[in-house]
N, C-alpha and C positions, 0 to 999 in steps of 0.2 A: 504493500500500500504506500503510495506516495505521500510525502509530508505536505499536506495541504493546509492553507490558512484562509480565513475570511476576514472581512473588516470587523472592527469592534462594534460597528453599528448594526451588524447582522450576524451575531455570533452563532455558529452552528455547533451542536454538541458532538463530542467524541462518542463513538459507540464503544461500550465496554463489555467484556466477557469475564467470566470467572474461570480460573484454571488451577485451583488448588489453594492450600492454606498459606504457605509461606512465600513461594515464588515458583514460577515455571516459565512459560513461553514468553512472558513479557520481556524477558531478558534473552530470549532465544535459547533457553536451557531446558534440560530434562527435569522431571519432577524430583523433589528433594528426598533424600533418605531421612530417617529419623535423626533429629539433632542429637549430637553427643557432647558430653562435657569435655572441656579441654583445660589443660594446665594454664595457669595465669602467670603473667609476668610480675616482677616485683615493682611496687609503686615507688616513685621518686618525687619528693616534694620540690616543686620548682619556684614557689612563691617564698623566696628567702631573701635575706640581705645579700649584698655583693660578696661577702665573705662566707656565705652559706649558712649563717645563723638564722634561726627562726624569727619571724616577725611577731610583734605583740598585736598588731592590727590584723583584721580579717582580710583575706584575699578571696577572689572568686572570678567567675566569668572568663575562664581560660579558653583560648583557641590556639590551634597549631597550624603551621604552614604545611602544605601538602607534602613537602619533602621531609617533614619531621625534624627539621633543623632548628626552627625557631618557634617560640610560643609567646603569646601575648596574654596579659591578665591585668586585673585591677586590684589595687590595695587601698583600703580605707584607712588613712593615716591616723595618728602620726607614725613615722618610721620610714627609713630608707628614702628620705627626701620629701616625704609628704609633710606639709607644714602644720596641719591642724587636725584635730580629732574628726571633724566633719568633712575633711577634704578627701578627694579620691584621686589617686595617681595611677597612670597606666604605664606598664612596663613591657619591654620585649626582652626575652632571655634566649641566648644561644644555648641550646640544650646539649651541645657538644663541648663547649668551652666553659659554660657557666657565666659568660659575660652578660651583664645586666645593663640595659639602657632605659632611662625614663623618657617617655615621650614628651617632648616640650609642649608647653601650653596647658597641660593638665595639672591638677593639684587643687582645684576648687570643686566643681561638679564635673564629673567625667564618667564615661563608660561606653559600652556597646562597641568595644574594639573588635576588629576582624582583620586578619592578616592575609597577604597575598601568598601564592603557592611557594614562592622562593623566599618569603620573609622580608622582602625589600620594603614593601609599603604596608602601612597600617592605617586603616580608616577608623574613625572614632568620633564620639560626640563630646563636646565640652562647652562650658559657659558659666558665667557668674549667676545668671538668673534663668534664662531659657537656653536649653542646649541647642547647639547647631553642629552640623557635620564638618569634619576636616579629614585630611589625609596627610600622613607623615611619611616622608621618603628617607629611609635610613642611609641610603647612599649619598644623597646630597645634604642630609640633615636639615631639610626644609619642610615646613608645614604650610599647606594651602587650604583656604576655606572652600567648601563646596556649596555654591549658591548661584542660581542662574542670574545672568546679567539682565535678562528681560523677564520680569515677573508676570504671571498670569493675572487676569482681572480678578478683583475681589478685595476683601479687607486686608489690612496690613499683615504681612508674613513675618513672624518673629521667632519661629522655632523650626527645627528640622532634625532628622535622624539618619544616620548611615543605615543602609539596608543590606548591602553586599559589596564585595570587591571581586573582580574577575580573577581567575587563576593567573593570567598574565600580568596582573597588577596595573593594567592600563585603563580600566574602566571601573568606576565606583557608582553604585546606585544609591540614591538618597531621596528622602521625602522632605517636603516643606509644608508648613501649615501655621495655624495660630491657636491661641488658647480659647478663643470665643466660639460659641456654638459647638457643632459636632464635627468640625473639620480640623483636626490636629495634624492629619497627614493625607490630604486629598490629592496631592500631586506627587508623582514619581518621576525623577530625572535620572539620567545616566551621564556622568561627566567623563569625557575622554581626556585623560591626562596628557596625551601626546599632543592633541590639537587644542585643548583648552575649551572645547565646546560642550554645551549641555543639551542633551536630547530629552524632550518631554515625552515620556512613555504613555502617560494616561491622558484622557481627553480633557479639553479645556472646561467642559461641563462635568464636574466631578460626580461620580456615582456613589462615593462614600470614601472611607479612609483606607489607605493602602496598608496591607499587612504582609509580612513574610516574603519580601521580594528577594529573588536569587538570580544570579547571572551564570551563563555558560562561560567556558574558559576564555573565549575571545570577546565576550560581551555582546555577541550578536543576538542571542536569545535571552529574554528576561521573563521569568515566571513570577507571578505576584497574585495576591488576593486583594479583593475590594470588599470591605465590610460595611454594611449598612443595616441598621435595625438589628434583627437577630439572624441575619443571613450573611454568608460570605461567598463570593463568586471567585473561582480560580481561573486565571488566564495565563496564556503564554503568548509573547509577542516576538515576532521576527523583526528586529530593528532594521535589517537591511531592506525589507520590503514594506514595513509598516503594517503588515497583516497581523491580526489578533485572533485567537480562538479560545473558547472555553473548553476545559477538559474534565471538570468535576461533574460528570453526568452518569445517570443510571443506565443499565443495559438497554432500556427502551428509548433512551435519548432524553428522558426527563431530567431536570436539574437535581443536584444533590439537595436533600431535604433538611439539612442542618449545617451547622458551622464546620468549616474546614480551615486548615492553615498549612502553608508550604514550609517544609523543612530544608530541602535541598534540591537543586537542579544539577543534573550530571554535566560534566565538562562538555560533552558533545551536544547538549541541549535536547537530548532524546527522552530522558527519564526524569520524572518529578516524584520525589518522596514527600508525602504529606500525611497529616493526621486529620481525621474527620469524625464527627458525631453522626453523620448521615447514616440512615438505616437502609438506603435503597441503592447503594453503589454496586452491590453484588446480588445476584439472584438468591433468594431465600433468607435474607436478613443481614445483620441481626434484627430481631423484632423489636427489642428494647434499645433505646439509645445507649451506645457504648463507644466511647472514643477509640479509634483504631488506626494503626499505621497502614498506609497503602503506597504502592508505586504505580504511577500511570506511565505507560509507554506511549509517547506522542506519535510514534510512527505507525504502530499497529492499532492504536485506540483502545488497548486493553488496560484494565485496572486490576491489580492483584493485592490481596491482603498480605501484609508482611508480619511475621512473627505469630505468636500465640494469640488467641482471642483476647482482646483488650490491651494488647501491647501498644505502646506509644513510641514513636520515633523521636529521639533526641537529636541525633546527628548522623552523618554518613560521610564516607570518603567521596572523592571527586567523581567516581564512577557509579555511585549509589549501589555498590556491591556489598560493602561492609557497613552495616547499619547498627547504630547504637540504640538499643531499645530499653525502655522501662516496662517491665512485664510483671504481672501479678499471678501468683499461684494459689492453690487451695490450701497449702500448708500454712500453719500459723507464722512460720518464719518468713513466708513470702508475702504476707499481707501488706507490708509497707512498700513492696515493690523491689524487684531485683534488676540491676542494670547489667545488660549483657551485650556483647558485640557479636552480631550474627553475620556470618558469611552466607549471603543469600544464594550463592551458587552451590555450596555443598551442604548447607544446613548446620554447619559447625558453629557452636556457641562458646564464647568465653565470658565467664562472669567477671565483671569489672574489677571488683576488689572484695575482700572479706566483709567490709562494711558498706556494701553496695546500696543498701536500703537508704543510706543518708547521702548518696552521691547525686550530683546534678551535672548537666553538661549542656553546652550551647551547640547550635548547628555546625559550627566550624571546629568541632572538637576531635575529629578523626582524620589522621593523615592518610596519604595514598596507600592503598592495599591494606588498610587497617593496621599498619605497623606501629603507630603510636596513637594513644587515646589520652586526651587531657580532660580532667574532670575536677570538680570542687567537692570537698567533703570536710565536715567538722569532726570526723572520727579521729581518735587519738592513737589508734593501733595500726595505722597504715605504714608508718615509718618509725624507727627508734627515736626516742627523745622528743616526741611531739607533746609538748606540755603547755602550749600557748592558749589552749581552750577556745580557739576560734577556728573558722573555716580556713582551709588552705587549698591551693591548687596543686594537683599532682599530675604526673604523666606515667603511663604504662607503656613500656617498650615491648611490643608483641611480635612474635614471629609468624 
C-alpha cells in the first residue's frame, strides 16, 4: 500500500486491523513467542556532582541520545551550580567520561529537555515567569530562542514549549500559546536550525491544543495530537508536501472514541507509538475503558496492541522496536506497576530495575536498539551509598 496523504481539511481515516496481542505484521514480523524474563543490567546513577558525589537536591526527567553517549536531566537546586532551592538547572552528562555541562540560561524555571541523536543539541524550556522554548548547541556553546518571526493572528503569545528534536538535530518542534482561555499550545512550529526558518504545522484556525508532537529523523514527518474538550485527534503531516492525515481510527474507519497521546514516531516516519483510552481501535474491545499502548503502521494502516493488557508506553528507541512499558499484573507485587523494556520483534522483556514500581521515564529515555535506558527513581537500593532521600536519574546499560 502506498503512503498516501490528504489535506487537513478533509482528513480520511486509516483502516486498521488486529493481528495479535503484542506485535506482528505491522512491523513486517512473525507472531511473537511467549515473552521470557531476561537478566538486567546494573543501574548507574548519572545525576551526580562533577566529582561523582550524590546531590542533596532531587533530579528527574532524564533523556538519552540515540547513540547512548550523552544524557540530559534536570536538578532542582541548590547544588552543582543551581543557585536556589526553587531553581531548576538542566545538565548534559557524557556517560563515557562523566563530564558534566550545565546548560546556560537555566537555573530559574526550566525543564522539558530533549537531546539530539548525537548529543550535540539540547532543546528545553526556561523562563522567569512563563516558559519559552530554546535550543542549546554544545559544539558552539550557543543558545537560541525558538519563536516565529511572524506570529499568527490572535491574542498576545507569551509562552511556549519544546515538543521534539529530530535525530539529526537540525529541526526542533515547539508550540506557542498564552495563559488566557483554552489555548496554551494551539500552534505547532518546526524550526530549521540550518536555515533559521519556522514552519507552521497546524492550521491558522486552531482546532485545540497540540499534545505529544514527535519528528522523524530528518524532520520531514511530524506526528502530533490536537486536544479539544474530552477528545484528542492524532495526525501525521508530511512537511514536504503539506499533506495531513488522521490515523487514530477504528477498523471500520470511525474515529477513536476516547483520549489518545503520541509517545514516539520512528526515524523513518512509518510507525507511531501511542497510548489510548479508546475502546474501538481493535475488533472486540476492550469493552471497558482501559488505557493501552499501540503502534500504528502508517504504510499499511494497521494498528497493533503493544504489551500486556493495560500496558502503557513510556518511551521507545528510534525504530519503535524497543518499547519501555509500564504494565500491571495480578500479583500483589505488580499492583503498583512494573517497568519493562520489550523487544517487540522477539517478545523478550527486561525488567527495568528491582524497584521498578517507583520508576518513571520520558519518551526520549531509550537509546538505539535498547542498549541504554534512562529513568528516574527515588528508590535507595539501586546503587550503593544512595542516602540523599530524593529522586535521582539512572541509566541501565543493556545488551
